[in-house]
DORO-44912 format. One line per field, with one value per residue (C-alpha): residue in one letter; chain; x negated, y, z. Coordinates in steps of 0.05 Angstrom, whole numbers. Last residue first. Layout:
type <- (A;...)
mol <- (A;...)
xx <- (X;...)
yy <- (Y;...)
zz <- (Z;...)
REM end
This chain:
type <- (A;F;E;G;Q;V;F;W;G;P;K;Q;P;T;H;F;L;W;L;R;R;G;Q;V;T;E;V;R;W;Y;D;R;L;G;S;R;W;D;P;D;D;L;W;W;E;P;A;I;R;E;P;G;T;A;R;A;T;R;L;A;M;R;R;W;R;F;R;D;P;P;R;N;G;T;A;S;I;P;E;P;P;F;I;R;L;P;R;P;N;P;S;I;W;D;G;G;A;Q;A;H;T;A;P;V;I;I;F;A;R;E;P;I;H;S;D;A;P;L;F;R;Q;V;N;D;L;G;I;R;T;G;I;R;T;I;L;D;D;Q;R;A;C;D;R;N;G;T;Q;T;I;Q;E;A;P;L;S;E;V;Q;V;A;E;L;R;V;Q;D;I;G;F;G;A;D;I;Q;S;V;G;H;R;F;L;P;L;I;R;T;P;D;R;M;P;R;A;L;R;L;E;V;Q;Q;A;H;S;D;V;R;R;L;T;L;C;L;M;R;A;G;A;Q;Q;A;H;L;K;D;C;L;R;I;L;L;R;N;A;A;A;M;V;D;D;E;L;G;I;P;D;P;L;T;M;R;I;G;Y;H;P;P;E;A;E;P;S;I;Q;E;P;R;D;G;L;A;Q;D;L;R;L;L;L;D;P;G;F;R;R;A;L;P;A;R;P;M;T;S;L;Q;G;I;R;R;L;G;M;R;K;L;G;T;A;I;S;Q;D;L;R;L;A;E;V;P;L;D;E;L;A;A;D;A;G;Y;H;A;R;A;W;A;A;G;R;T;D;G;L;G;L;R;I;S;L;G;A;R;E;L;R;Q;R;M;G;E;L;M;A;Q;E;G;G;F;L;H;A;S;G;T;I;D;L;V;L;G;D;T;G;E;R;A;V;W;P;C;W;R;L;G;W;R;R;L;A;A;L;F;Q;A;D;L;D;P;R;A;V;Q;S;I;L;D;P;C;F;A;R;A;D;S;F;S;M;G;R;Y;L;G;Q;Q;E;A;A;A;N;L;C;H;I;R;N;A;N;S;E;K;L;T;L;V;F;P;H;D;T;P;R;T;R;L;V;R;D;S;S;L;R;P;F;W;L;S;V;V;R;R;Q;I;G;D;F;M)
mol <- (A;A;A;A;A;A;A;A;A;A;A;A;A;A;A;A;A;A;A;A;A;A;A;A;A;A;A;A;A;A;A;A;A;A;A;A;A;A;A;A;A;A;A;A;A;A;A;A;A;A;A;A;A;A;A;A;A;A;A;A;A;A;A;A;A;A;A;A;A;A;A;A;A;A;A;A;A;A;A;A;A;A;A;A;A;A;A;A;A;A;A;A;A;A;A;A;A;A;A;A;A;A;A;A;A;A;A;A;A;A;A;A;A;A;A;A;A;A;A;A;A;A;A;A;A;A;A;A;A;A;A;A;A;A;A;A;A;A;A;A;A;A;A;A;A;A;A;A;A;A;A;A;A;A;A;A;A;A;A;A;A;A;A;A;A;A;A;A;A;A;A;A;A;A;A;A;A;A;A;A;A;A;A;A;A;A;A;A;A;A;A;A;A;A;A;A;A;A;A;A;A;A;A;A;A;A;A;A;A;A;A;A;A;A;A;A;A;A;A;A;A;A;A;A;A;A;A;A;A;A;A;A;A;A;A;A;A;A;A;A;A;A;A;A;A;A;A;A;A;A;A;A;A;A;A;A;A;A;A;A;A;A;A;A;A;A;A;A;A;A;A;A;A;A;A;A;A;A;A;A;A;A;A;A;A;A;A;A;A;A;A;A;A;A;A;A;A;A;A;A;A;A;A;A;A;A;A;A;A;A;A;A;A;A;A;A;A;A;A;A;A;A;A;A;A;A;A;A;A;A;A;A;A;A;A;A;A;A;A;A;A;A;A;A;A;A;A;A;A;A;A;A;A;A;A;A;A;A;A;A;A;A;A;A;A;A;A;A;A;A;A;A;A;A;A;A;A;A;A;A;A;A;A;A;A;A;A;A;A;A;A;A;A;A;A;A;A;A;A;A;A;A;A;A;A;A;A;A;A;A;A;A;A;A;A;A;A;A;A;A;A;A;A;A;A;A;A;A;A;A;A;A;A;A;A;A;A;A;A;A;A;A;A;A;A;A;A;A;A;A;A;A;A;A;A;A;A;A;A;A;A;A;A;A;A;A;A;A;A;A;A;A;A;A;A;A;A;A;A;A;A;A;A;A)
xx <- (-1939;-1992;-2038;-2106;-2165;-2132;-2177;-2180;-2241;-2269;-2344;-2352;-2282;-2267;-2191;-2165;-2105;-2077;-2005;-1944;-1903;-1831;-1828;-1805;-1876;-1898;-1964;-2016;-2068;-2145;-2190;-2255;-2327;-2394;-2403;-2460;-2402;-2405;-2474;-2476;-2542;-2524;-2550;-2511;-2434;-2402;-2341;-2268;-2214;-2140;-2096;-2049;-1974;-1949;-1870;-1835;-1901;-1884;-1918;-1930;-1961;-2020;-2061;-2045;-2019;-2006;-1952;-1934;-2010;-2033;-2064;-2130;-2122;-2130;-2110;-2128;-2135;-2197;-2197;-2239;-2256;-2198;-2158;-2091;-2046;-2062;-2084;-2049;-2081;-2109;-2132;-2143;-2148;-2171;-2238;-2276;-2317;-2250;-2259;-2311;-2275;-2246;-2308;-2323;-2306;-2316;-2273;-2278;-2334;-2301;-2251;-2310;-2290;-2341;-2345;-2318;-2250;-2244;-2214;-2207;-2244;-2236;-2300;-2338;-2293;-2306;-2259;-2225;-2240;-2230;-2158;-2141;-2179;-2151;-2084;-2107;-2136;-2061;-2021;-2057;-2054;-1988;-1976;-2014;-1963;-1901;-1885;-1960;-2019;-2077;-2145;-2191;-2261;-2280;-2350;-2379;-2395;-2433;-2440;-2386;-2395;-2346;-2369;-2327;-2358;-2328;-2310;-2285;-2307;-2317;-2281;-2287;-2268;-2236;-2172;-2209;-2232;-2160;-2139;-2183;-2149;-2085;-2127;-2151;-2080;-2066;-2131;-2137;-2209;-2212;-2266;-2243;-2244;-2256;-2310;-2294;-2346;-2327;-2383;-2404;-2449;-2473;-2490;-2454;-2405;-2385;-2404;-2349;-2382;-2337;-2375;-2339;-2355;-2330;-2316;-2297;-2319;-2311;-2348;-2297;-2252;-2302;-2305;-2234;-2236;-2287;-2246;-2180;-2214;-2246;-2177;-2154;-2205;-2190;-2108;-2144;-2183;-2127;-2083;-2136;-2130;-2199;-2213;-2267;-2252;-2283;-2284;-2347;-2329;-2376;-2370;-2422;-2415;-2484;-2483;-2549;-2596;-2610;-2686;-2721;-2738;-2797;-2815;-2868;-2883;-2923;-2991;-2995;-3077;-3048;-2987;-3017;-3061;-3012;-2974;-3045;-3057;-2981;-2967;-3009;-3085;-3110;-3062;-3061;-3127;-3143;-3093;-3114;-3194;-3233;-3245;-3199;-3227;-3293;-3272;-3225;-3287;-3311;-3304;-3359;-3320;-3323;-3300;-3237;-3223;-3222;-3185;-3128;-3129;-3127;-3066;-3068;-3048;-3091;-3149;-3171;-3209;-3261;-3253;-3305;-3254;-3195;-3256;-3269;-3247;-3198;-3234;-3206;-3143;-3110;-3145;-3112;-3050;-3054;-3072;-3017;-2962;-2988;-3017;-3061;-3068;-3088;-3085;-3108;-3081;-3095;-3035;-3039;-2982;-3042;-3073;-3008;-2993;-3069;-3070;-3002;-3029;-3102;-3058;-3017;-3064;-3109;-3046;-3028;-3009;-2950;-2899;-2943;-2944;-2874;-2867;-2890;-2897;-2877;-2886;-2911;-2908;-2952;-2957;-2904;-2900;-2896;-2839;-2807;-2803;-2773;-2747;-2816;-2861;-2807;-2778;-2843;-2809;-2758;-2807;-2841;-2779;-2768;-2840;-2820;-2769;-2806;-2853;-2802;-2780;-2849;-2857;-2929;-2943;-2992;-3066;-3123;-3188;-3236;-3264;-3285;-3317;-3278;-3217;-3225;-3231;-3171;-3126;-3153;-3173;-3118;-3145;-3208;-3249;-3326;-3329;-3325;-3260;-3233;-3256;-3214;-3151;-3118;-3063;-3038;-3089;-3066;-3031;-3024;-2968;-2970;-2970;-2954;-2965;-3010;-3022;-3100;-3135;-3202;-3215;-3211;-3130;-3073;-3003;-2949;-2988;-3013;-2958;-2946;-3026;-3026;-2972;-2990;-3065;-3079;-3031;-3030;-3005;-2997;-2992;-2965;-2973;-2937;-2955;-2903;-2892;-2813;-2832;-2893)
yy <- (870;809;780;764;718;654;589;517;471;420;437;435;444;508;525;595;624;697;703;725;720;706;656;607;624;647;620;657;605;632;567;583;565;558;551;605;657;688;685;732;725;769;757;692;721;672;642;655;601;627;576;583;604;568;572;552;535;520;565;548;615;609;653;607;543;501;456;439;444;491;443;412;361;379;430;460;532;571;655;689;752;808;835;875;904;832;820;811;774;809;867;938;993;1045;1082;1119;1177;1222;1200;1241;1292;1233;1222;1141;1072;1021;964;894;873;837;807;784;809;864;929;964;1004;1061;1069;1137;1180;1242;1253;1283;1341;1353;1339;1422;1446;1375;1370;1436;1419;1340;1376;1426;1374;1331;1384;1402;1331;1333;1398;1369;1394;1363;1400;1403;1452;1429;1443;1487;1474;1475;1466;1467;1520;1522;1587;1616;1683;1730;1800;1841;1903;1950;1896;1924;1934;1863;1826;1758;1707;1643;1670;1671;1601;1571;1630;1610;1553;1604;1644;1590;1569;1637;1651;1593;1585;1512;1452;1402;1382;1448;1472;1538;1569;1632;1675;1725;1780;1829;1898;1931;1954;1882;1849;1791;1733;1696;1635;1588;1521;1475;1537;1527;1544;1563;1628;1677;1636;1642;1717;1725;1678;1726;1790;1758;1725;1788;1825;1765;1766;1841;1823;1761;1814;1860;1798;1776;1844;1878;1931;1983;2048;2062;1991;1957;1904;1852;1803;1739;1700;1713;1693;1668;1706;1693;1678;1728;1703;1715;1704;1675;1706;1673;1705;1744;1711;1667;1647;1630;1585;1549;1529;1512;1463;1440;1421;1356;1337;1308;1335;1397;1410;1385;1441;1495;1507;1527;1602;1605;1544;1566;1638;1594;1561;1491;1468;1409;1355;1321;1384;1385;1312;1335;1392;1342;1294;1348;1373;1445;1512;1550;1569;1494;1518;1551;1626;1668;1694;1713;1761;1755;1804;1761;1700;1624;1615;1687;1700;1644;1656;1735;1714;1661;1713;1765;1831;1809;1812;1762;1753;1703;1709;1666;1680;1707;1763;1816;1785;1788;1855;1876;1838;1870;1937;1928;1899;1962;2011;1975;1978;2052;2095;2055;2080;2087;2008;1998;2010;1945;1891;1827;1794;1718;1678;1622;1555;1508;1526;1597;1626;1691;1764;1814;1873;1907;1914;1909;1846;1811;1801;1765;1716;1711;1681;1636;1612;1596;1558;1517;1507;1490;1427;1409;1390;1367;1326;1349;1343;1368;1340;1328;1263;1301;1258;1191;1228;1255;1182;1160;1215;1194;1254;1280;1347;1358;1359;1372;1397;1470;1450;1432;1502;1533;1508;1446;1423;1350;1310;1229;1183;1122;1079;1109;1180;1191;1269;1298;1370;1390;1431;1438;1478;1554;1554;1594;1572;1619;1635;1562;1535;1573;1579;1505;1500;1554;1543;1562;1621;1646;1714;1726;1796;1822;1883;1886;1953;2005;2020;1994;1933;1902)
zz <- (1905;1887;1939;1928;1940;1969;1960;1942;1941;1894;1890;1813;1793;1842;1852;1853;1885;1875;1917;1909;1979;1982;2022;1973;1944;1881;1865;1805;1794;1777;1752;1785;1755;1793;1866;1856;1855;1924;1929;1864;1827;1777;1699;1696;1708;1732;1688;1700;1684;1681;1701;1706;1732;1793;1816;1885;1926;1997;2058;2125;2155;2202;2157;2100;2109;2047;2007;1943;1923;1862;1806;1809;1868;1945;1994;2056;2049;2040;2047;1987;2006;1997;1934;1942;1884;1846;1776;1717;1664;1593;1633;1610;1656;1623;1613;1670;1666;1675;1748;1763;1812;1846;1879;1851;1872;1826;1799;1760;1809;1857;1805;1758;1684;1684;1659;1714;1718;1766;1835;1860;1910;1958;2000;1949;1949;2019;2079;2080;2014;1988;2004;1962;1908;1901;1898;1849;1799;1818;1797;1734;1720;1722;1687;1620;1573;1550;1486;1465;1464;1427;1469;1472;1494;1566;1576;1649;1696;1763;1804;1774;1806;1851;1885;1934;1964;2023;2075;2135;2215;2226;2165;2191;2138;2161;2119;2055;2062;2057;2009;1959;1927;1920;1861;1819;1788;1769;1753;1698;1681;1703;1699;1736;1812;1834;1885;1910;1962;2009;2028;2077;2078;2133;2104;2168;2118;2095;2040;2012;1968;1928;1904;1849;1826;1772;1724;1653;1589;1519;1518;1505;1560;1604;1602;1611;1668;1703;1684;1716;1774;1794;1798;1837;1888;1897;1912;1952;1996;2005;2016;2079;2111;2113;2069;2069;2026;1960;1940;1897;1853;1825;1765;1759;1698;1661;1596;1570;1542;1469;1456;1408;1341;1321;1247;1206;1133;1092;1058;1131;1137;1196;1160;1097;1141;1176;1105;1068;1132;1136;1061;1066;1074;1022;961;997;1004;944;907;946;920;988;995;1056;1086;1092;1128;1170;1200;1206;1136;1127;1102;1167;1201;1159;1183;1251;1244;1206;1260;1316;1294;1261;1297;1256;1320;1303;1241;1282;1286;1236;1184;1239;1268;1337;1397;1432;1420;1410;1447;1446;1383;1351;1379;1351;1284;1271;1292;1247;1248;1306;1386;1436;1512;1554;1620;1686;1733;1806;1800;1803;1745;1711;1726;1705;1638;1622;1637;1591;1532;1532;1536;1489;1443;1455;1512;1535;1487;1435;1440;1414;1337;1328;1388;1369;1426;1427;1498;1523;1560;1541;1468;1451;1485;1449;1455;1418;1451;1470;1530;1593;1548;1570;1646;1610;1578;1643;1681;1622;1636;1710;1684;1637;1692;1743;1692;1681;1757;1768;1827;1871;1893;1934;1916;1976;1943;1881;1830;1856;1864;1792;1770;1804;1774;1706;1665;1614;1633;1660;1715;1722;1797;1756;1727;1792;1823;1765;1773;1752;1707;1677;1713;1691;1731;1696;1675;1599;1632;1698;1715;1762;1786;1810;1858;1872;1941;1938;1959;1949;1968;1933;1874;1878;1853;1793;1774;1776;1726;1680;1681;1609;1604;1540;1518;1439;1418;1342;1306;1237;1201;1187;1122;1127;1160;1130)
REM end
């Protein structure tokens, strides 16, 4: 009870949510199923009414379904898109009442207490929901009750039935508990409510009594509406059209300040911004800006828009400017130090400026890799992902330039006093080593099939500082790198 008002709850169940989502745009009268891989086998995840009439069911092997129904139309299920679709339906439910939440992966629950009279009463409200959802191409089952559990039970097992006459499965129990109750002869909720509670709790655990009390209203069950995600979009409508580049930048600056204030309040930073400029002829142009790092400083972001804004054709004028943070990442507050992080900020701005011209992913950087093999000790990634790498830590120095091994004529297990490399006659002045590196046995690298390598740092009289290695198993000397 809420201040003398009887609580009323509506449960919306979409028994074919996944298939309805797909068939809304591509309807068909033929049997249609969505498949999902489970335990190394494709099984039916959802199906339409025509497929059910052919004897197909959820969880059925897809190969068996094709044998039963040769003209079956199938598609791979997308649970992520189903979740997005259900979230959109939850937002649609807010037109009926402010308390709407998702119920599992295929349902909604609405607390319509005090809202039904706005739509002509409860039955008129339910009929309005049904008609709108059916016009949208969705299969719908509705249930109304004084509790969340009762509404769910009627939506799944009978909208007009009394709660006591519904099967025990209507209490949202695990299948094992429902099977155990049936073996005891308890098939209806009414039978279960008259049984002694202590033996039931000892045998089936506390969840059984909790679900029973929630359905009967003896224990409260809240409906917590989901918080709307923050929207990072700001729009400005201009009283007079503008066309000069400086005027557009001034409008973008005003929007940036407001947007960055919102980002700062959410401890977030923008990674991708979209500036939309609508002309008086209703034609819109966009300037996209991808940032090297999450940012929320308008003084740093604004100059980065200059190149894209300069390419805009204002036509007869721009009367509306909209700025949206399309991609947002977490950016918690950092401790301010005396030195600050000014050099990194300048580097990020430079990467962003270059990326706006050649593509942000084309600006690349070397990062250390977890391998002691010289050729595998680094990876090349976009510079925007460079923070994911670790530090360059090596117990022994590595040359600045590494290239494929180049053989030289030499014998013995120590660096030769004289040798020729790239048509140059060189003489060893100093040699440091060896550093033995063994191949990684879990990788089949043809360049390392010769086995161990003993690396030497060789300084020549001619000034060359080379990285040589010797292969003991198959004697030979090679040059693989050169120090700066």
